[in-house]
C-alpha angles and dihedrals in degrees: 000000000000089000095315127113107229119199120193117214126184116192119199135174106259095212099061092034094054094041093080124085115262130204116253119254133051116317118219139168088278098035110058116196097208143359093269089052091048090049091054091050091048092048092050090047090052091049091051092049092048092051092049093050096040118125101199094186105061106000114122094170117105115260091238106040096153117116112248091235088059089052089052091050090051089050090051091053090050091053092049090051088055088055093049114008095182146309090307089070106095096211093141093053090046091052094050100036104034117021111007138060118218117239098173131003118204118231089228126020115249117226114237089230088067090088097175094054092044091053089052091051091049088059087065093058124092138150111352093347116102142156117282110222142162090212089264106055137016113234102182145294125308144146136224119255119242119275092248091058115106089230093055117124126162110259133194110250134183115216116195107216104176143328107328089353130113142148132224111219136181127185093346093309125113111232097182143345120221119208120179091347093306122112119233132187115252113260116238118240120253113246111239095228093048091048091050092048094050092043090053090050092050096039106029092174093055113118127212092249091056 
């Protein structure tokens, strides 16, 4: 930049960063292993873009003027692309042939962008039954086999939790939660013994029955 070599460095606490579940396989600059990793890649991409577009002479705008929620949304998109990087990713075949049993196969696949039809199909799902998709189209209804089945293989699943809310899961682990179109890190569960200890410290007169 203007004759200078600019190096971007992001420093993170290893403990919290490594505490979140990561996807199996080698992680790269185009294959994030988790939402924190995807957020780092998105932040570095935004820094690079800002440096390329910077006008050091008369620019009074901050170098990074992108809202942090937009950065998180970009990170969420990166993570979803890791799950299904394109039509070449045979997620549908993997679901049917390896780790899922078909319940109903549609005569014609339904595009995911057809929101009204997808919502109608979601009304047919309950319990273990879900929509089988290759991240572009829905092909029918199916369910994952049990973990002790020889065909079992961890799959990426999307669980709709409420209005404008869903979770991306893999192998029983939550990779990210999306609330109002903004990705969030999964919250860790409170250990029962720690909760009881803290509750007793805050409310010393609290009995076990209460």
